[in-house]
LODRENBA-404333 format. One line per field, with one value per atom (N, C-alpha, C, O): residue number from 1; x, y, z. Coordinates in Angstrom, 2 decimals. Example, Ala and Ser with C-alpha at 12.3 -4.5 7.8 and 13.67 -1.06 7.14 Angstrom:
# residues 2
kolti: 1;1;1;1;2;2;2;2
east: 13.19;12.30;13.20;14.24;12.85;13.67;12.90;13.41
north: -5.69;-4.50;-3.30;-3.32;-2.25;-1.06;0.03;1.14
up: 7.80;7.80;7.80;8.46;7.08;7.14;7.87;8.04
***
This chain:
# residues 96
kolti: 1;1;1;1;2;2;2;2;3;3;3;3;4;4;4;4;5;5;5;5;6;6;6;6;7;7;7;7;8;8;8;8;9;9;9;9;10;10;10;10;11;11;11;11;12;12;12;12;13;13;13;13;14;14;14;14;15;15;15;15;16;16;16;16;17;17;17;17;18;18;18;18;19;19;19;19;20;20;20;20;21;21;21;21;22;22;22;22;23;23;23;23;24;24;24;24;25;25;25;25;26;26;26;26;27;27;27;27;28;28;28;28;29;29;29;29;30;30;30;30;31;31;31;31;32;32;32;32;33;33;33;33;34;34;34;34;35;35;35;35;36;36;36;36;37;37;37;37;38;38;38;38;39;39;39;39;40;40;40;40;41;41;41;41;42;42;42;42;43;43;43;43;44;44;44;44;45;45;45;45;46;46;46;46;47;47;47;47;48;48;48;48;49;49;49;49;50;50;50;50;51;51;51;51;52;52;52;52;53;53;53;53;54;54;54;54;55;55;55;55;56;56;56;56;57;57;57;57;58;58;58;58;59;59;59;59;60;60;60;60;61;61;61;61;62;62;62;62;63;63;63;63;64;64;64;64;65;65;65;65;66;66;66;66;67;67;67;67;68;68;68;68;69;69;69;69;70;70;70;70;71;71;71;71;72;72;72;72;73;73;73;73;74;74;74;74;75;75;75;75;76;76;76;76;77;77;77;77;78;78;78;78;79;79;79;79;80;80;80;80;81;81;81;81;82;82;82;82;83;83;83;83;84;84;84;84;85;85;85;85;86;86;86;86;87;87;87;87;88;88;88;88;89;89;89;89;90;90;90;90;91;91;91;91;92;92;92;92;93;93;93;93;94;94;94;94;95;95;95;95;96;96;96;96
east: 105.20;104.72;103.83;103.03;103.84;103.01;102.05;102.48;100.90;99.89;99.36;99.06;99.26;98.67;97.15;96.59;96.48;94.98;94.40;94.63;93.67;93.05;91.88;91.12;91.75;90.45;89.19;88.07;89.39;88.29;87.97;87.13;88.68;88.34;86.89;86.31;86.47;85.04;84.76;83.75;85.58;85.40;85.21;84.42;86.04;86.09;84.72;84.23;84.28;83.17;81.93;81.18;81.61;80.47;80.26;79.23;81.21;80.98;80.76;79.91;81.52;81.47;80.05;79.46;79.53;78.28;77.11;76.10;77.39;76.31;76.41;75.38;77.58;77.65;76.99;76.24;77.35;76.71;75.21;74.54;74.67;73.21;72.64;71.60;73.14;72.68;72.66;71.68;73.80;73.95;72.78;72.03;72.62;71.55;70.20;69.43;69.83;68.59;68.41;67.28;69.47;69.31;69.03;68.15;69.74;69.44;67.96;67.24;67.53;66.28;65.27;64.35;65.46;64.47;64.48;63.45;65.58;65.68;64.92;64.16;65.00;64.33;62.88;62.18;62.28;60.90;60.39;59.27;61.26;60.71;60.58;59.71;61.52;61.43;60.30;59.70;59.96;58.83;57.56;56.67;57.44;56.33;56.09;54.96;57.13;57.05;56.58;55.76;57.02;56.81;55.19;54.48;54.70;53.30;52.48;51.37;52.93;52.07;52.12;51.20;53.38;53.50;53.64;53.71;53.69;53.89;52.55;51.48;52.61;51.29;51.22;50.26;52.13;52.03;51.40;52.01;50.11;49.41;50.14;49.98;50.98;51.79;52.80;53.04;53.42;54.37;53.75;54.27;52.57;51.78;51.44;51.71;50.87;50.44;51.65;51.53;52.69;53.95;54.46;54.76;54.59;55.03;54.11;54.57;52.88;51.91;52.04;52.08;52.10;52.34;53.64;53.67;54.60;55.91;55.98;56.54;55.35;55.23;54.40;54.77;53.34;52.54;53.29;53.26;53.91;54.78;55.96;56.22;56.66;57.61;57.09;57.73;55.90;55.35;54.82;54.82;54.41;54.12;55.38;55.37;56.45;57.67;58.24;58.77;58.12;58.55;57.65;58.16;56.41;55.54;55.89;55.89;56.18;56.60;57.81;57.94;58.75;60.17;60.18;60.94;59.25;59.27;57.96;57.08;57.83;56.54;56.49;57.48;55.19;55.07;55.26;55.62;55.01;55.20;55.89;55.87;56.50;57.03;55.97;54.76;56.45;55.36;55.66;56.72;54.63;54.72;55.59;55.75;56.18;57.07;56.42;57.03;55.17;54.27;54.08;54.08;53.91;53.73;54.93;54.86;56.24;57.53;57.75;58.27;57.38;57.54;56.70;57.22;55.40;54.59;54.97;54.81;55.47;55.84;57.19;57.41;58.09;59.30;58.91;59.47;57.97;57.55;56.88;57.02;56.12;55.50;56.55;56.45;57.61;58.72;59.38;59.59;59.69;60.21;59.51;60.13;58.13;57.27;57.19;57.26;57.03;56.92;58.30;58.31;59.37;60.74;60.86;61.32;60.42;60.54;59.62;59.99;58.46;57.57;58.23;58.22;58.76;59.63;60.56;60.58;61.46;62.55;62.05;62.70;60.95;60.39;59.89;60.12;59.15;58.72;59.80;59.74;60.83;62.08;62.69;63.21;62.61;63.26;62.35;62.81;61.09;60.26;60.62;60.04
north: -143.68;-142.60;-143.10;-143.97;-142.65;-143.00;-141.76;-140.63;-142.06;-141.06;-141.43;-142.59;-140.47;-140.56;-140.49;-139.52;-141.50;-141.58;-141.01;-141.55;-139.93;-139.26;-140.07;-140.67;-140.09;-140.80;-140.00;-140.48;-138.82;-137.90;-137.88;-137.10;-138.81;-138.86;-139.48;-140.22;-139.11;-139.55;-141.13;-141.50;-141.91;-143.39;-143.76;-144.62;-143.01;-143.45;-142.79;-143.34;-141.71;-141.02;-141.74;-141.63;-142.52;-143.27;-144.26;-144.20;-145.21;-146.14;-145.46;-145.86;-144.43;-143.64;-143.25;-143.56;-142.47;-141.86;-142.94;-142.77;-144.00;-145.06;-145.63;-145.96;-145.80;-146.40;-145.46;-145.88;-144.17;-143.10;-143.13;-143.09;-143.20;-143.15;-144.46;-144.36;-145.58;-146.88;-146.81;-147.22;-146.26;-146.22;-145.26;-145.62;-144.19;-143.24;-143.85;-143.73;-144.52;-145.15;-146.31;-146.56;-147.04;-148.10;-147.48;-147.95;-146.38;-145.56;-145.17;-145.52;-144.46;-143.96;-145.14;-144.99;-146.32;-147.30;-147.89;-148.37;-147.85;-148.36;-147.35;-147.83;-146.05;-145.09;-145.28;-145.24;-145.50;-145.64;-146.85;-146.88;-147.91;-149.05;-149.00;-149.59;-148.22;-147.91;-147.08;-147.31;-146.04;-145.23;-146.06;-145.96;-146.85;-147.69;-148.62;-148.80;-149.14;-150.02;-149.32;-149.88;-148.13;-147.36;-147.02;-147.02;-146.77;-146.33;-147.49;-147.34;-148.68;-149.99;-150.62;-151.30;-150.34;-151.14;-150.30;-150.80;-149.05;-148.17;-148.10;-148.08;-148.06;-147.97;-146.45;-146.04;-145.70;-144.15;-143.39;-143.20;-142.90;-142.23;-141.18;-140.99;-140.45;-139.34;-139.83;-139.26;-140.98;-141.58;-142.00;-141.80;-142.64;-143.15;-141.89;-141.91;-140.83;-139.72;-139.04;-138.65;-138.92;-138.33;-139.23;-138.79;-140.54;-141.40;-141.44;-141.52;-141.38;-141.35;-140.02;-139.97;-138.87;-137.65;-137.61;-137.15;-138.02;-138.02;-138.82;-138.39;-140.10;-140.88;-140.20;-140.28;-139.54;-138.81;-137.64;-137.42;-137.00;-135.89;-136.25;-135.59;-137.33;-137.83;-138.38;-138.25;-139.01;-139.44;-138.23;-138.28;-137.25;-135.96;-135.28;-134.74;-135.33;-134.75;-135.57;-135.00;-136.89;-137.73;-137.43;-137.42;-137.20;-136.93;-135.58;-135.42;-134.59;-133.26;-133.15;-132.40;-134.00;-133.95;-134.65;-134.32;-135.68;-136.49;-136.29;-137.16;-135.17;-134.92;-135.86;-136.11;-136.40;-137.29;-136.74;-137.46;-135.43;-134.84;-133.44;-132.88;-132.83;-131.62;-130.55;-130.73;-129.50;-128.43;-127.14;-126.93;-126.28;-124.86;-124.17;-124.68;-123.03;-122.28;-121.78;-121.73;-121.42;-121.10;-122.22;-122.07;-123.51;-124.61;-125.04;-125.57;-124.82;-125.26;-124.34;-124.82;-122.98;-122.15;-122.65;-122.85;-122.87;-123.43;-124.78;-125.01;-125.63;-126.95;-126.72;-127.43;-125.79;-125.51;-125.01;-125.47;-124.10;-123.68;-124.74;-124.75;-125.62;-126.73;-127.61;-128.03;-127.96;-128.81;-128.21;-128.88;-126.84;-126.22;-126.30;-126.50;-126.16;-126.29;-127.70;-127.91;-128.61;-130.03;-130.50;-131.30;-130.04;-130.46;-129.89;-130.57;-128.64;-128.08;-128.86;-129.05;-129.31;-130.11;-131.42;-131.89;-132.04;-133.29;-133.16;-133.98;-132.15;-131.98;-131.55;-131.91;-130.83;-130.54;-131.79;-132.01;-132.69;-133.96;-134.83;-135.54;-134.88;-135.75;-135.33;-136.16;-133.92;-133.36;-133.58;-133.43;-133.94;-134.03;-135.28;-135.50
up: 19.42;20.13;21.17;20.83;22.55;23.69;24.07;24.28;24.12;24.48;25.84;26.13;26.60;27.96;27.88;27.37;28.38;28.22;29.43;30.51;29.36;30.43;30.95;30.19;32.24;32.79;32.45;32.63;31.97;31.59;30.14;29.69;29.34;27.88;27.61;28.41;26.50;26.14;26.34;26.95;25.86;26.08;27.59;27.99;28.38;29.75;30.55;31.53;30.04;30.64;30.65;31.62;29.59;29.36;30.45;31.12;30.69;31.83;33.16;33.95;33.39;34.59;34.91;35.94;33.80;33.89;34.03;34.71;33.35;33.59;34.91;35.49;35.46;36.71;37.78;38.66;37.62;38.59;38.52;39.55;37.33;37.05;37.64;38.28;37.52;38.04;39.56;40.19;40.20;41.64;42.07;42.97;41.52;41.92;41.82;42.77;40.71;40.62;41.62;42.03;42.04;43.04;44.32;45.04;44.69;45.86;45.89;46.82;44.86;44.79;45.03;45.82;44.33;44.52;45.91;46.38;46.56;48.00;48.84;49.69;48.75;49.40;49.25;50.26;47.90;47.65;48.34;48.85;48.34;49.06;50.47;51.10;51.02;52.53;52.94;54.00;52.09;52.32;52.15;52.99;51.16;50.91;52.16;52.63;52.61;53.74;54.95;55.68;55.23;56.36;56.21;57.22;55.03;54.88;55.12;55.62;54.82;55.07;56.39;56.85;57.07;58.43;59.68;60.80;59.45;60.65;61.44;60.83;62.79;63.64;64.04;64.71;63.67;63.87;62.79;61.74;63.00;61.93;61.26;60.05;62.00;61.42;60.43;59.37;60.85;59.72;58.49;57.40;58.68;57.57;56.65;55.44;57.24;56.55;55.82;54.66;56.44;55.68;54.63;53.51;54.97;53.92;52.56;51.42;52.87;51.66;50.90;49.67;51.74;51.02;50.30;49.16;50.81;50.19;48.90;47.89;49.00;47.80;46.76;45.59;47.05;46.09;45.37;44.16;46.22;45.77;44.85;43.84;45.26;44.28;43.00;41.96;43.05;41.79;40.91;39.68;41.57;40.80;40.23;39.12;41.02;40.54;39.32;38.37;39.40;38.31;37.07;35.95;37.23;36.05;35.42;34.20;36.30;35.88;35.09;34.12;35.59;35.04;33.71;32.80;33.64;32.34;31.60;31.65;30.93;30.15;28.92;28.24;28.67;27.61;26.20;25.27;26.08;24.71;24.84;25.94;23.77;23.85;24.25;24.06;24.77;25.28;24.53;23.94;24.62;24.19;25.14;26.25;24.83;25.74;27.07;28.13;26.90;28.25;29.15;30.37;28.50;29.43;30.08;31.19;29.41;29.93;31.11;32.12;31.08;32.27;33.38;34.48;33.17;34.20;34.83;36.02;33.97;34.55;35.29;36.27;34.92;35.70;37.05;38.05;37.15;38.42;39.40;40.62;38.65;39.36;39.86;41.02;39.10;39.53;40.82;41.83;40.67;41.83;43.02;44.06;43.02;44.04;44.73;45.95;43.76;44.11;44.71;45.65;44.18;44.69;46.19;47.12;46.32;47.78;48.74;49.90;48.31;49.26;49.42;50.55;48.52;48.72;49.65;50.56;49.60;50.47;51.86;52.84;52.00;53.29;53.96;55.15;53.13;53.94;54.22;55.22;53.43;53.60;54.95;55.70;55.26;56.55;57.77;58.90;57.56;58.84;59.68;60.74
***
């Protein structure tokens, strides 16, 4: 008996998900390196200010998204609001 193996079966999803995650992390790392380089080397004070602010907000977003310990329900709601605000500021700075 012959079975058709779907490309979306569980065994095939794991390598696909891992590949997507690694590509996303590589792109994020490249963007962070570019922003850090701009902050260090640009002679334009506006570029330096925006790059430093963006770096700080991205670090804050990472801290908010990855809490070190489980939280109470009220803290989760507060953190979700802070994530939304910080994400909005990151997107605003990326668009400048």
